[in-house]
C-alpha positions in Angstrom: 0.0 0.0 0.0 2.1 2.9 -1.3 1.4 6.3 0.2 0.1 8.9 -2.2 0.8 11.7 0.2 2.4 11.8 3.6 0.0 13.9 5.7 -3.6 14.4 4.4 -6.5 16.3 5.9 -9.6 14.2 5.4 -12.6 13.0 7.4 -13.8 10.1 9.6 -15.5 7.2 7.7 -18.4 6.8 10.1 -21.3 9.1 11.2 -22.8 12.2 9.8 -20.5 14.6 11.7 -17.8 13.7 9.3 -15.2 14.8 11.9 -12.1 16.4 10.4 -9.0 14.1 10.8 -5.4 14.1 9.6 -3.8 10.9 8.3 -0.1 10.4 8.3 0.7 7.8 5.7 4.4 7.9 6.4 4.0 5.8 9.5 3.3 2.1 9.8 0.6 1.6 10.8 -1.0 4.7 9.4 -1.4 7.4 12.1 -4.5 9.4 12.7 -5.3 12.5 14.7 -8.3 14.9 14.8 -8.2 18.3 13.1 -8.2 20.8 15.9 -10.0 23.5 13.9 -12.6 21.6 11.8 -16.0 23.1 12.7 -18.0 20.0 13.5 -15.6 18.3 15.9 -13.1 21.0 16.9 -10.4 18.4 17.8 -12.8 15.8 19.2 -13.1 12.2 18.1 -15.0 9.2 19.4 -13.6 5.7 19.9 -14.7 4.7 16.4 -12.9 7.6 14.8 -9.7 7.1 16.7 -9.5 3.5 15.5 -10.7 4.0 11.9 -7.2 3.7 10.4 -7.0 0.1 11.7 -9.4 -0.8 8.9 -7.0 0.1 6.2 -4.5 -2.7 6.7 -6.8 -5.1 8.4 -5.9 -8.7 7.5 -9.6 -9.6 6.9 -10.2 -6.9 4.3 -11.1 -8.0 0.8 -8.3 -7.5 -1.8 -9.3 -9.5 -4.8 -12.6 -10.5 -6.4 -14.3 -13.6 -5.3 -16.7 -15.8 -7.2 -18.5 -19.1 -6.9 -19.6 -21.5 -9.7 -22.7 -22.7 -7.8 -24.5 -21.8 -4.6 -23.2 -25.1 -3.1 -19.6 -24.1 -3.6 -17.5 -21.7 -1.6 -16.3 -18.4 -2.8 -12.9 -18.5 -4.5 -10.5 -15.8 -5.8 -10.6 -14.8 -9.4 -9.4 -11.9 -11.6 -11.3 -8.7 -12.4 -12.2 -9.6 -15.9 -13.9 -12.8 -14.9 -15.8 -11.1 -12.0 -17.0 -8.2 -14.2 -18.0 -10.6 -17.1 -20.0 -12.7 -14.7 -21.9 -9.6 -13.5 -22.6 -8.4 -17.1 -23.7 -11.9 -18.2 -26.1 -12.2 -15.2 -27.6 -8.7 -15.9 -28.1 -9.3 -19.6 -29.5 -12.7 -19.1 -32.0 -11.5 -16.5 -33.1 -8.6 -18.6 -33.5 -10.7 -21.7 -35.7 -13.2 -19.8 -37.6 -10.9 -17.4 -37.3 -7.3 -18.6 -35.3 -4.3 -17.7 -36.5 -4.1 -14.1 -35.2 -7.6 -13.3 -31.7 -6.0 -12.8 -31.3 -3.8 -9.8 -29.0 -1.9 -7.5 -29.1 -1.3 -3.7 -26.8 1.5 -2.5 -25.8 3.0 0.8 -25.8 6.1 2.9 -22.0 5.8 3.3 -21.2 6.3 -0.4 -19.6 9.5 -1.5 -21.8 12.0 -3.4 -19.9 11.0 -6.5 -20.7 7.3 -6.1 -24.3 7.9 -5.0 -24.8 10.1 -8.1 -23.1 7.7 -10.4 -25.0 4.7 -9.1 -28.3 6.4 -9.8 -27.1 7.3 -13.3 -25.8 3.7 -13.8 -29.1 2.2 -12.9 -31.2 4.5 -15.1 -28.8 4.8 -18.1 -26.6 1.7 -18.2 -29.2 -0.8 -16.9 -32.4 1.1 -17.8 -34.0 -0.1 -14.6 -36.3 1.5 -12.1 -35.1 -1.0 -9.5 -32.8 1.1 -7.3 -33.0 2.2 -3.7 -30.6 2.3 -0.7 -30.3 1.7 3.0 -30.9 5.4 3.7 -34.6 4.6 3.2 -34.2 2.8 6.6 -32.7 5.9 8.2 -33.7 9.4 7.0 -36.8 9.0 4.8 -39.5 10.0 7.4 -37.7 13.1 8.4 -37.0 14.0 4.8 -40.6 13.5 3.8 -41.9 15.6 6.7 -39.4 18.5 6.1 -40.2 18.6 2.4 -44.0 18.7 3.1 -43.6 21.4 5.8 -40.7 23.5 4.5 -40.4 22.6 0.8 -36.9 21.3 1.3 -35.0 18.6 3.3 -31.7 19.5 4.8 -31.1 17.7 8.1 -29.9 20.7 10.1 -30.8 24.0 8.4 -28.1 25.7 10.5 -24.5 24.9 11.5 -24.0 22.4 14.2 -22.2 25.0 16.3 -25.5 27.0 16.6 -26.5 24.5 19.2 -24.2 26.2 21.7 -26.2 29.4 21.4 -29.6 27.9 22.0 -31.2 28.5 25.5 -33.4 25.4 25.2 -33.1 22.3 23.1 -35.7 19.6 22.7 -34.0 16.4 21.6 -36.5 13.6 20.5 -35.3 10.0 20.1 -31.6 10.8 19.9 -28.6 9.8 22.0 -25.6 11.8 20.6 -23.5 11.2 23.7 -23.1 7.7 22.5 -23.8 7.9 18.7 -21.8 11.1 17.9 -19.9 12.2 21.1 -18.0 15.1 19.5 -21.3 16.9 18.9 -21.9 17.0 22.7 -19.4 19.8 23.1 -21.9 22.2 21.6 -24.7 21.1 23.9 -22.3 21.2 26.8 -21.3 24.7 25.9 -24.9 25.8 26.0 -25.6 24.0 29.3 -22.5 25.7 30.8 -24.2 29.0 30.4 -27.6 27.8 31.7 -29.3 26.3 28.6 -31.9 23.6 29.2 -31.7 20.3 27.4 -35.0 18.3 27.3 -34.7 14.7 26.1 -37.6 12.5 25.0 -36.6 8.8 25.1 -38.0 5.6 26.7 -34.4 4.9 28.0 -32.3 6.9 30.4 -29.5 7.1 27.8 -26.2 8.8 28.5 -27.7 11.9 26.9 -30.9 11.7 28.9 -29.1 11.4 32.2 -27.4 14.7 31.5 -30.6 16.5 30.6 -32.4 19.1 32.6 -35.7 17.3 31.9 -36.2 13.7 30.7 -39.6 12.7 29.3 -39.9 8.9 29.1 -42.8 8.0 26.9 -44.2 4.6 25.9 -42.5 3.6 22.7 -44.5 4.7 19.6 -46.4 7.6 21.4 -44.2 10.5 20.4 -46.8 12.0 18.1 -49.4 12.2 20.9 -46.8 13.8 23.1 -46.0 16.4 20.5 -49.6 17.2 19.9 -50.0 17.5 23.7 -47.2 19.9 23.9 -48.8 22.0 21.2 -52.1 21.9 23.1 -50.4 23.3 26.1 -48.6 26.0 24.1 -52.0 27.1 22.6 -53.8 26.9 25.9 -51.2 29.0 27.7 -51.0 31.5 24.9 -47.3 30.7 24.3 -47.6 30.5 20.5 -46.1 33.2 18.3 -49.2 34.6 16.6 -47.3 37.1 14.5 -44.9 34.5 13.1 -47.8 32.1 12.4 -49.7 34.9 10.5 -46.8 36.1 8.5 -44.7 33.0 7.8 -47.0 30.0 7.8 -50.3 28.5 6.5 -52.9 26.0 7.7 -52.5 26.6 11.4 -56.3 26.6 12.1 -56.6 22.9 11.2 -53.7 22.0 13.5 -55.2 24.1 16.3 -58.5 22.2 16.0 -56.7 18.8 16.0 -54.6 19.8 19.1 -57.7 20.4 21.1 -58.1 16.6 21.5 -54.7 16.2 23.1 -55.3 17.7 26.6 -52.5 16.8 29.0 -54.4 14.3 31.1 -55.3 12.3 28.0 -51.7 12.6 26.7 -50.4 11.3 30.0 -52.7 8.2 29.7 -51.4 7.6 26.2 -47.7 8.3 26.7 -47.1 7.7 30.4 -45.5 11.2 30.6 -46.7 13.1 33.7 -48.7 16.2 32.9 -46.4 18.3 35.0 -43.4 17.3 32.9 -45.2 17.9 29.7 -46.2 21.4 30.8 -42.7 22.2 32.1 -41.2 21.1 28.8 -43.4 23.5 26.8 -42.8 26.4 29.2 -39.0 25.9 28.9 -39.1 25.9 25.1 -41.5 28.8 24.9 -39.8 30.8 27.5 -36.3 30.5 25.9 -35.2 33.4 23.8 -33.5 30.9 21.4 -34.9 27.4 21.2 -34.5 24.3 19.0 -36.4 21.1 18.3 -34.4 18.2 17.0 -35.7 14.7 16.1 -33.8 11.5 15.2 -34.5 7.9 14.5 -36.3 7.2 17.8 -39.2 9.4 16.6 -38.9 8.7 12.9 -38.5 4.9 12.5 -42.2 4.2 12.9 -45.2 3.4 10.6 -46.3 7.0 11.5 -42.8 8.4 11.6 -43.4 11.1 8.9 -46.5 12.4 10.8 -44.6 12.3 14.1 -41.9 14.5 12.7 -44.6 16.8 11.3 -46.1 17.0 14.8 -42.8 18.3 16.2 -42.4 20.7 13.3 -45.9 22.0 14.1 -44.7 22.7 17.6 -41.6 24.5 16.3 -43.6 26.6 13.9 -46.2 27.5 16.5 -43.4 28.8 18.7 -42.0 30.8 15.8 -38.6 29.0 15.7 -37.6 28.1 12.1 -35.5 30.8 10.5 -34.8 32.8 13.7 -31.2 33.1 14.8 -30.0 30.1 16.9 -33.5 28.6 16.7 -35.4 26.2 14.5 -36.2 22.6 13.8 -33.7 20.0 12.5 -33.2 16.3 12.2 -30.0 14.6 13.3 -28.8 12.6 10.2 -27.2 9.3 11.0 -25.0 7.8 8.3 -21.8 9.4 7.0 -23.4 10.7 3.8 -27.0 10.3 5.0 -27.7 13.8 3.7 -25.9 13.7 0.3 -26.9 10.1 -0.2 -30.5 11.1 -0.3 -30.1 14.1 -2.7 -28.6 12.9 -6.0 -30.4 9.9 -7.3 -30.0 6.6 -5.6 -33.5 6.8 -4.2 -36.2 5.0 -6.2 -38.1 8.2 -7.0 -35.3 10.7 -7.3 -33.0 12.5 -9.7 -29.9 14.6 -8.8 -30.5 17.9 -7.1 -33.4 16.5 -5.0 -35.5 16.4 -8.2 -38.4 14.0 -8.6 -38.1 11.3 -11.2 -41.7 11.7 -12.2 -41.3 15.4 -13.0 -41.1 16.0 -16.8 -39.0 19.1 -16.4 -36.5 17.4 -14.1 -36.3 14.4 -16.5 -35.5 16.7 -19.4 -32.8 18.6 -17.5 -31.0 15.5 -16.2 -31.4 13.6 -19.4 -29.7 16.5 -21.3 -26.7 16.3 -18.8 -26.5 12.6 -19.3 -26.9 12.8 -23.1 -29.9 10.6 -23.3 -33.5 11.0 -24.4 -35.8 11.7 -21.4 -38.1 8.9 -22.6 -35.2 6.4 -21.9 -35.3 7.2 -18.2 -37.4 4.7 -16.2 -40.2 5.8 -13.9 -40.0 5.6 -10.1 -39.4 2.2 -8.7 -40.1 0.4 -5.4 -38.8 1.5 -2.0 -36.0 -0.4 -0.3 -38.0 -2.9 1.7 -40.6 -3.4 -1.0 -37.8 -4.1 -3.5 -36.0 -6.5 -1.2 -39.2 -8.2 -0.3 -39.8 -9.1 -3.9 -36.4 -10.4 -4.9 -36.5 -13.5 -7.0 -40.2 -13.3 -7.6 -42.3 -12.6 -10.8 -42.0 -8.9 -11.4 -39.1 -8.6 -8.9 -35.3 -8.2 -9.3 -33.5 -11.3 -10.4 -29.9 -9.9 -10.6 -28.9 -7.5 -7.8 -25.8 -5.5 -7.2 -25.4 -4.3 -3.5 -23.0 -1.5 -3.0 -21.9 -0.5 0.5 -24.8 -2.0 2.3 -25.5 -5.1 4.4 -29.3 -5.8 4.2 -29.0 -9.3 5.7 -28.3 -7.5 9.0 -29.9 -4.0 8.5 -33.3 -4.8 6.9 -36.3 -5.4 9.1 -37.7 -9.0 9.3 -34.2 -10.0 8.2 -34.9 -13.7 8.0 -37.5 -12.9 5.3 -35.0 -10.6 3.4 -32.3 -13.3 3.7 -34.7 -15.8 2.2 -35.4 -13.4 -0.7 -31.7 -12.7 -1.3 -31.1 -16.5 -1.5 -33.9 -16.6 -4.1 -32.1 -14.3 -6.5 -30.7 -15.7 -9.7 -27.6 -13.7 -9.1 -26.1 -11.5 -6.4 -23.0 -9.2 -6.6 -21.7 -7.3 -3.6 -19.1 -4.6 -3.3 -17.6 -4.1 0.2 -14.4 -3.8 2.2 -15.0 -7.0 4.3 -17.0 -10.2 3.7 -20.3 -9.0 5.3 -23.2 -11.3 6.0 -24.7 -10.2 2.7 -21.4 -10.6 0.8 -21.1 -14.2 2.1 -24.3 -15.1 0.1 -23.1 -13.5 -3.1 -22.1 -15.1 -6.4 -19.5 -12.4 -7.0 -17.8 -10.2 -4.4 -15.9 -7.1 -5.4 -13.3 -5.6 -3.1 -13.8 -1.8 -2.7 -11.3 0.9 -2.0 -11.7 2.3 1.5 -12.5 5.8 2.7 -8.8 6.8 2.8 -7.9 5.3 -0.6 -10.3 7.3 -2.8 -11.3 11.0 -3.1 -14.9 12.1 -2.9 -17.3 14.5 -1.3 -19.7 13.9 1.6 -22.5 16.1 2.9 -22.6 16.2 6.6 -25.3 16.6 9.2 -25.4 20.4 8.6 -25.6 20.3 4.8 -21.9 21.2 4.6 -20.3 19.5 1.6 -16.8 18.4 2.6 -14.0 16.6 0.8 -12.5 13.3 1.8 -9.1 13.2 0.1 -7.3 10.0 -0.6 -4.2 9.6 1.6 -3.2 6.1 0.3 -3.3 4.1 -2.8 -5.7 1.1 -2.6 -4.0 -2.3 -2.2 -3.0 -4.1 -5.3 -6.1 -5.9 -6.7 -8.6 -3.3 -5.2 -10.5 -0.9 -7.4 -12.7 2.1 -6.6 -16.4 1.8 -7.0 -16.3 4.5 -9.7 -13.9 2.4 -11.7 -16.2 -0.6 -11.3 -19.2 1.4 -12.5 -17.2 2.7 -15.6 -16.1 -0.9 -16.5 -19.5 -2.4 -16.1 -21.2 0.4 -18.1 -18.7 0.0 -20.9 -19.3 -3.8 -21.0 -23.0 -3.0 -21.2 -22.5 -0.7 -24.2 -22.8 2.6 -22.3 -19.5 4.5 -22.4 -19.2 7.9 -20.9 -19.1 7.1 -17.2 -16.0 8.8 -15.7 -14.1 7.2 -12.9 -12.3 10.5 -11.9 -14.0 11.8 -8.8 -13.5 15.5 -9.6 -15.1 15.0 -13.1 -18.0 13.1 -11.6 -18.6 15.9 -9.1 -18.5 18.5 -11.8 -21.2 16.5 -13.7 -23.2 16.2 -10.5 -23.1 20.0 -10.2 -24.5 20.4 -13.7 -27.2 17.8 -13.0 -28.2 19.5 -9.7 -28.2 23.0 -11.2 -31.6 24.6 -10.5 -32.7 21.8 -8.1 -33.3 22.3 -4.4 -30.0 20.7 -3.5 -28.0 22.8 -6.0 -24.3 22.0 -5.9 -23.5 23.8 -9.1 -21.4 26.5 -7.4 -19.3 24.1 -5.3 -15.9 22.8 -6.4 -13.1 20.8 -4.7 -11.0 24.0 -4.6 -13.8 25.9 -2.7 -14.4 23.0 -0.3 -10.7 22.9 0.7 -10.4 26.7 1.0 -13.6 27.2 3.0 -13.7 24.1 5.2 -16.7 22.9 3.3 -19.6 24.7 1.5 -23.2 24.6 2.5 -25.8 23.9 -0.1 -27.7 25.3 -1.9 -24.9 27.0 -3.7 -26.0 27.9 -7.2 -22.9 29.7 -8.6 -19.2 29.9 -7.9 -19.8 33.5 -6.6 -22.6 32.4 -4.2 -21.3 32.1 -0.6 -23.3 29.0 0.2 -26.2 28.8 2.6 -25.3 27.9 6.2 -28.7 28.9 7.4 -32.0 28.3 5.7 -35.4 30.0 6.1 -34.0 33.3 7.4 -36.3 35.2 5.0 -38.8 32.7 3.6 -39.4 29.0 2.7 -38.9 27.4 -0.7 -42.6 26.6 -1.1 -45.0 28.1 -3.8 -46.3 30.8 -1.4 -43.0 31.1 0.4 -44.6 30.0 3.7 -44.1 27.0 5.9 -47.0 24.6 6.2 -48.7 23.2 9.3 -50.1 19.7 8.9 -52.8 18.3 11.2 -51.7 14.8 12.3 -53.2 12.2 14.6 -51.8 9.6 16.9 -52.5 6.1 15.5 -50.2 4.0 17.7 -47.9 1.2 16.7 -48.6 -1.7 14.4 -48.2 -4.1 17.4 -49.0 -3.7 21.1 -47.9 -6.0 23.9 -50.3 -8.8 24.8 -50.2 -12.0 26.8 -48.0 -13.8 24.2 -45.7 -10.9 23.6 -45.8 -8.8 26.8 -43.1 -6.2 26.2 -42.1 -3.4 23.8 -38.9 -3.9 21.9 -37.0 -0.9 20.7 -33.7 -0.8 18.8 -30.7 1.5 18.4 -27.0 2.1 18.4 -24.1 1.7 21.0 -21.1 3.9 21.6 -18.5 1.4 20.3 -20.3 0.1 17.2 -21.7 1.5 14.0 -24.6 0.4 11.7 -24.5 -3.3 10.8 -21.0 -3.6 12.3 -19.3 -4.7 9.1 -16.4 -2.3 9.9 -16.5 -1.8 13.6 -16.8 -5.5 14.5 -13.4 -5.9 12.8 -11.6 -3.6 15.4 -10.3 -5.4 18.4 -10.8 -2.6 20.9 -14.3 -1.9 19.8 -15.2 -5.5 19.7 -13.8 -5.9 23.3 -16.0 -3.1 24.5 -19.1 -4.8 23.2 -18.2 -8.4 22.2 -21.8 -9.7 21.9 -25.3 -8.6 21.1 -27.0 -7.4 24.3 -30.6 -6.7 25.4 -31.1 -4.0 28.0 -34.0 -4.6 30.4 -35.3 -3.1 33.7 -34.5 -4.8 37.0 -38.2 -5.8 37.3 -38.2 -7.6 33.9 -35.0 -9.4 34.8 -36.5 -10.6 38.1 -39.7 -11.7 36.3 -37.8 -13.9 33.8 -35.1 -15.0 36.3 -32.1 -13.6 34.6 -29.0 -11.7 35.7 -26.6 -9.6 33.8 -24.5 -11.9 31.5 -27.2 -14.5 31.1 -28.5 -15.4 27.7 -32.0 -14.3 26.8 -34.2 -15.5 23.9 -36.3 -12.7 22.4 -39.3 -13.8 20.3 -41.6 -11.8 18.1 -44.1 -12.7 15.5 -41.3 -12.7 12.9 -38.6 -14.6 14.6 -36.2 -15.2 17.5 -32.8 -13.9 18.5 -30.5 -14.7 21.4 -28.7 -11.9 23.3 -26.8 -11.3 26.5 -28.8 -9.7 29.3 -27.8 -6.3 30.6 -29.8 -5.1 33.6 -30.3 -1.4 33.8 -32.5 0.8 36.0 -33.1 3.6 33.5 -35.3 2.0 31.0 -39.1 1.7 31.2 -40.2 -1.5 32.9 -42.4 -2.3 29.9 -39.6 -1.9 27.3 -36.4 -3.7 26.3 -33.7 -2.3 24.1 -31.5 -4.2 21.6 -28.8 -2.7 19.4 -28.7 -3.7 15.7 -25.0 -4.1 15.1 -24.8 -7.9 15.0 -25.7 -10.6 12.5 -26.3 -14.3 13.2 -28.4 -15.3 16.2 -27.9 -11.8 17.8 -29.4 -9.9 14.9 -32.1 -7.6 16.3 -33.7 -7.3 12.9 -34.7 -10.9 13.0 -37.4 -9.4 15.3 -38.3 -6.0 13.9 -41.6 -5.2 12.1 -41.6 -4.2 8.4 -44.9 -2.2 8.7 -44.3 0.8 6.4 -45.0 4.5 6.8 -47.4 5.3 4.0 -45.5 8.5 3.1 -41.8 7.6 3.5 -42.0 3.8 3.2 -39.9 3.7 6.4 -40.2 0.4 8.3 -41.2 0.4 11.9 -37.8 -0.5 13.3 -38.3 1.3 16.6 -41.1 -0.7 18.2 -42.7 -4.2 18.2 -44.1 -6.6 20.7 -41.6 -9.1 22.1 -41.5 -12.1 24.5 -38.5 -12.9 26.6 -37.2 -16.1 28.3 -34.0 -17.2 29.9 -31.9 -19.6 27.8 -31.1 -22.6 30.0 -27.6 -24.1 29.9 -29.0 -27.1 28.0 -31.0 -25.2 25.4 -29.8 -24.9 21.9 -28.7 -21.3 21.1 -30.3 -20.5 17.8 -32.1 -17.5 16.4 -34.2 -17.7 13.4 -37.5 -17.0 11.8 -41.0 -17.8 12.9 -42.6 -16.6 9.7 -40.3 -16.0 6.8 
């Protein structure tokens, strides 16, 4: 692995903070330190970031293509020509037998903007298929849908992260940044040091919640009722900003009428949150000169996640927050490029610049950039779970390329999805390591890692940053852009560049005039300015760190209220499944664990899948910390190690989703979909628990694949 540079400023490969780091390729192993002055981390790094360089020379990383000649045979090494020819043969065979949509792509929220853009172009131009979506559908889709409906645009934080330090009150709903993005806590801590109040809504007493001024601990799946109840109190106590509502919003009256039904006593019975805490939270927010409302996956990954986010946006609008200095609503993006990955075309219904694929004007613009007839572009396809659920069926995908994702672990009802993946005629996977999904593939392609290729990412704030290559990839490893170019050429579609800067320039042209307009951003500007905030429609435009300061990008330039109702979760506990199960992340692991489970120190911190439960639950099922517990839902079973905690609701257990095999939390989760965003209900289902006796077989699996 020859160093391309000695010391390179770049960014962490993990979460949406995209912390600034410096890699020193002159040392063996490669040395890493944080950038002291990068705005989102200011010298901070979490345990994952500090150990990220260990991935680069890891002995288990993939360094040559692997193939198998039948599903009964193991994977074996081969050369690139053989691997690429097999993929092209499988695609052309499937499309000849079953039509264009029988070939598909499944991308990831960790891909650079260049790769996400090029994958969308590859699917629509080289394959001519509508069958493309990505794992970000499981992450940000509900918040994105709600923000678009309310504000006319979706950018996770419409202000710089550092603005958090200036807020006097922050409502944090379903987020635990102290564990999931620790460097961000410095901004909340700075606010608290001068008296700011942090209010956390979470069924668990997380690390973040334990440091809050006020912790509201609702029944899982009742956040929407809680938000409506908070709005009811704000209206009743005349705390709403009537001037702001009149001048900057529309449709408030329908929301006012809906909120009448959510009086605090009723909301307490639905959510379990005491009326006094509900009222105090509203008074803290309304009484603050500068206040923010932030949501994350805990509120969003529900069958009513989009409406839940709208309920909290309603509260923020009623208090007159969006667009005011150091105020507003935002959503805390999760994946490294969770923002950029949802802007430029790897979603089933999307074209670059956050354009809609079913918009004739958008189709004409992007087709002109791509040099194709708009009629050649397919129409919108199926969302992530719906596409995966139909793999190998009539009308479904028969040949699938998975790029930077691990749906065997990350998809809900994962036994069902694993079954569908096995039913494919052909599966190709590009990854750094042999993930659980790659282990099922017919062809596995080794990908260059984050420090071995250049590309842009768009972080939690909407800041477009540049991850510069510090090293050359190992011999035998190619970048994903190189692979897309080679496959497109073999499919008779030349014109796909594999030079990141060229692809980014094309992305800029394709996004020009769209809501996520990158046309004024260049690599040079990103380096000179420590990132550029979109929209940035020309090289002379300064970028847009703060949105909504004057108006909203809607037809009437106003934000929209939406009346929404609490409908509850798809499943409630009963005699057979007496507890709520909720899922999430841990400090030392990330996403499906494909990378972090390779790092010894991170694996040592959390060696096995765990299930957190209240002392009362542990007593009821006769377990102690360290005992094995079998979790059973209507979809399957999993086996995890018990962790007894006092700070979780006694009707709720928590399981992280970083493990495959018997400890895969998504063997249990419910694929009930949000009708607007198509987000599955990861965050709540009904579960039964039992102690695993020493003589019991330790096996997880499916009850109903």
